[in-house]
C-alpha positions as CSV (number, residue, x, y, z in Angstrom):
1,M,7.0,-9.5,34.0
2,N,8.8,-6.3,33.0
3,P,6.5,-4.6,30.2
4,N,9.3,-3.9,28.0
5,F,10.7,-7.5,28.4
6,F,9.8,-8.4,24.8
7,T,10.7,-5.1,23.4
8,R,14.4,-4.7,24.9
9,A,17.3,-4.1,22.4
10,L,18.8,-7.4,21.2
11,D,22.6,-7.0,20.9
12,E,22.4,-10.4,19.2
13,A,20.2,-8.9,16.7
14,T,23.1,-7.0,15.2
15,I,25.4,-9.8,15.2
16,R,23.2,-12.3,13.8
17,A,22.1,-9.7,10.7
18,L,25.9,-8.8,10.3
19,M,26.7,-12.6,10.0
20,G,24.0,-13.2,7.4
21,H,21.7,-15.6,9.1
22,P,18.7,-15.5,6.6
23,P,5.6,-18.6,18.2
24,Q,-3.7,-17.8,26.4
25,V,-3.5,-20.2,23.4
26,A,-6.9,-21.0,22.0
27,S,-7.6,-24.3,20.1
28,K,-6.9,-24.2,16.3
29,A,-9.3,-21.6,14.8
30,S,-12.2,-23.2,12.8
31,A,-14.5,-20.4,12.5
32,A,-12.4,-18.7,10.1
33,P,-12.8,-19.3,6.3
34,A,-9.9,-21.4,5.0
35,P,-7.7,-19.5,2.6
36,T,-7.7,-20.8,-1.4
37,K,-4.2,-22.0,-1.9
38,R,-2.9,-21.7,-5.4
39,P,0.9,-21.9,-6.2
40,A,2.1,-18.4,-5.8
41,G,6.0,-19.1,-6.1
42,E,7.7,-19.8,-2.9
43,F,7.5,-16.2,-1.4
44,D,9.0,-14.0,-4.2
45,G,5.8,-12.0,-4.2
46,H,6.0,-11.8,-8.2
47,E,3.0,-14.2,-8.4
48,R,0.8,-14.2,-5.4
49,E,-2.6,-15.2,-4.1
50,F,-3.9,-13.0,-1.3
51,A,-6.1,-15.1,1.4
52,A,-8.4,-14.3,4.2
53,G,-8.9,-16.3,7.1
54,V,-6.1,-18.3,9.2
55,V,-3.5,-20.5,7.8
56,T,-1.1,-22.5,9.7
57,G,2.5,-23.9,9.2
58,T,5.6,-24.7,11.0
59,R,8.4,-22.8,11.5
60,S,11.8,-22.6,13.6
61,F,13.0,-20.0,16.0
62,D,16.3,-19.1,17.7
63,V,16.2,-18.5,21.2
64,D,18.1,-15.2,23.2
65,K,19.8,-15.0,26.3
66,L,16.5,-14.1,27.7
67,G,14.7,-17.2,26.6
68,R,12.7,-15.1,24.0
69,L,12.0,-16.7,20.6
70,I,13.3,-14.7,17.8
71,G,13.2,-14.8,14.0
72,V,16.1,-16.5,12.2
73,A,16.4,-13.9,9.5
74,F,15.7,-10.7,11.2
75,A,16.2,-11.3,14.9
76,T,13.1,-9.7,16.1
77,V,11.3,-11.1,19.2
78,W,8.1,-12.9,19.0
79,R,5.7,-12.3,22.0
80,P,3.2,-14.5,23.4
81,G,0.0,-14.0,21.5
82,E,-0.3,-11.9,18.2
83,N,2.6,-10.6,16.4
84,I,2.3,-7.8,14.0
85,A,4.8,-7.8,11.1
86,R,7.0,-4.7,10.7
87,C,9.3,-4.1,8.0
88,M,12.8,-4.1,9.3
89,Q,16.2,-2.8,7.9
90,R,19.5,-4.4,8.6
91,P,22.5,-3.1,9.6
92,D,25.2,-2.1,7.1
93,P,27.5,-5.1,7.2
94,M,30.3,-3.2,5.1
95,A,30.3,-0.3,7.8
96,Y,33.4,-1.6,9.6
97,L,35.5,-1.4,6.4
98,T,35.0,2.4,6.4
99,G,35.3,2.9,10.0
100,R,31.2,3.9,10.5
101,E,29.1,2.7,12.6
102,P,27.4,-0.4,11.5
103,G,23.8,0.3,13.4
104,K,21.4,-2.2,15.0
105,L,18.9,-3.8,13.2
106,R,16.0,-1.3,13.1
107,E,12.6,-0.3,11.5
108,A,12.7,0.7,8.1
109,S,12.1,4.4,7.4
110,R,9.8,3.5,4.7
111,A,6.0,4.6,4.9
112,P,3.3,2.0,5.9
113,H,3.1,-0.2,2.9
114,S,1.5,-3.7,1.7
115,L,3.0,-7.2,1.5
116,A,2.9,-6.9,-2.0
117,D,5.4,-4.2,-2.0
118,C,7.9,-6.1,0.3
119,P,8.8,-9.3,1.5
120,H,8.4,-8.5,5.3
121,G,5.8,-10.3,7.4
122,F,5.6,-13.7,9.3
123,Y,6.9,-16.7,7.2
124,G,5.6,-20.4,7.8
125,Y,6.0,-23.6,5.9
126,Y,3.7,-26.7,5.3
127,E,4.4,-29.7,6.8
128,G,7.7,-31.4,5.5
129,S,9.2,-28.3,4.6
130,N,10.4,-26.6,8.0
131,D,13.7,-25.8,6.0
132,Y,15.2,-23.4,8.5
133,Y,15.5,-25.7,11.3
134,E,18.9,-26.5,12.7
135,P,20.5,-27.8,16.0
136,G,19.6,-25.3,19.0
137,R,16.4,-24.1,17.4
138,V,12.9,-24.3,18.8
139,M,10.4,-25.9,16.4
140,A,6.7,-24.4,16.5
141,V,3.4,-24.3,14.7
142,V,2.0,-20.7,13.9
143,E,-1.2,-19.5,12.8
144,A,-1.1,-16.5,10.6
145,Y,-3.9,-14.3,9.7
146,G,-4.1,-10.7,8.2
147,E,-2.9,-9.9,4.8
148,T,-1.5,-13.1,3.7
149,V,0.4,-14.5,0.7
150,I,0.2,-18.0,0.0
151,G,3.1,-19.9,-1.9
152,T,3.9,-23.3,-2.9
153,R,6.0,-24.1,0.4
154,G,4.4,-22.0,3.0
155,F,3.3,-18.5,3.6
156,R,4.1,-14.9,4.6
157,A,1.5,-12.9,6.6
158,S,1.1,-9.5,8.3
159,K,0.1,-11.2,11.7
160,A,0.7,-14.4,13.7
161,R,0.8,-16.3,17.0
162,I,2.8,-19.2,18.4
163,V,0.1,-22.2,19.0
164,A,2.5,-24.9,19.7
165,M,6.3,-25.7,20.4
166,H,8.8,-28.5,20.5
167,I,11.9,-27.6,22.4
168,P,14.6,-30.0,21.0
169,S,16.7,-32.2,23.6
170,D,19.9,-30.3,22.3
171,I,18.6,-27.2,23.9
172,S,19.9,-26.6,27.4
173,V,17.6,-27.3,30.7
174,G,18.1,-23.4,31.6
175,T,17.0,-22.1,28.2
176,R,14.2,-24.8,28.4
177,R,13.0,-23.2,31.6
178,L,13.2,-19.7,30.2
179,V,11.4,-20.5,27.1
180,T,8.2,-22.3,29.0
181,R,8.4,-19.3,31.5
182,N,8.2,-16.6,28.8
183,Y,5.4,-18.8,26.6
184,P,3.4,-20.4,29.6
185,D,0.2,-20.7,27.7
186,V,2.0,-22.2,24.4
187,P,1.4,-26.2,24.6
188,L,4.8,-27.9,24.7
189,F,5.1,-31.4,23.0
190,D,7.9,-34.1,23.1
191,S,8.5,-34.3,19.6
192,F,7.9,-32.4,16.2
193,S,5.8,-35.1,14.9
194,A,3.5,-35.1,18.0
195,M,3.2,-31.3,17.4
196,V,2.1,-31.3,14.2
197,A,-0.3,-34.6,14.9
198,E,-2.1,-32.1,17.5
199,F,-1.8,-28.9,15.5
200,P,-1.6,-30.0,11.7
201,P,-0.2,-27.4,9.2
202,D,-2.4,-26.5,6.2
203,D,-1.5,-28.4,3.2
204,G,0.7,-30.9,4.5
205,G,2.0,-31.6,1.1
206,E,-1.2,-31.5,-0.8
207,G,-1.3,-29.5,-3.6
208,L,2.5,-29.7,-4.3
209,S,3.5,-31.6,-7.5
210,P,6.3,-31.7,-9.9
211,D,4.5,-29.0,-12.1
212,N,4.4,-26.4,-9.1
213,D,7.2,-26.7,-7.0
214,P,10.8,-26.4,-8.0
215,D,12.0,-28.1,-5.0
216,F,9.6,-31.4,-5.2
217,W,12.2,-34.1,-6.0
218,T,14.4,-32.7,-3.4
219,R,12.5,-31.6,-0.6
220,E,12.2,-33.5,2.9
221,A,8.6,-35.0,3.2
222,S,7.3,-36.3,6.7
């Protein structure tokens, strides 16, 4: 495989950012200590619990023309195996109005900094709150570790890897073939429910209550 395959520039990244659109797999890690989860706001970073160990959750991915899985907020490519978060900067959506080049989605020019100082990182959701799924997206389970912020609906982490995925039937056969070629070691499941049964997200709704979750009465539960 081309060594630059997962790092090639994404023309779609600029388009998605301008349009404002806000995964060898080992078995689920058991040796790492489970993080202590306390309500910390969704992902706002104002009240947070930093965790050590591995935390597991669901998330969705867009698929680019090369069959690579990309984030739905910042269109960055996820590699097989470990992914390390970078702080990204969106293109300027107002640039066209002034005749300037909008620029591409690029790494921010800030000095290295903690997740406590910035909302960057890989996001994952507890079971039943995979809110960013929509038709045409791949659903997956990810394991996250490194510096991690635990919230009431999920987590945000500095490192993550895709451990399972479900490619819905509305995705074309050609795209499915590309995705499975690019992530050959990630187990593929026929349904979301089968995937989370084999790779259950942490929490799974335990710990969520009307007292700590503002969306408790409106969220979808599996």
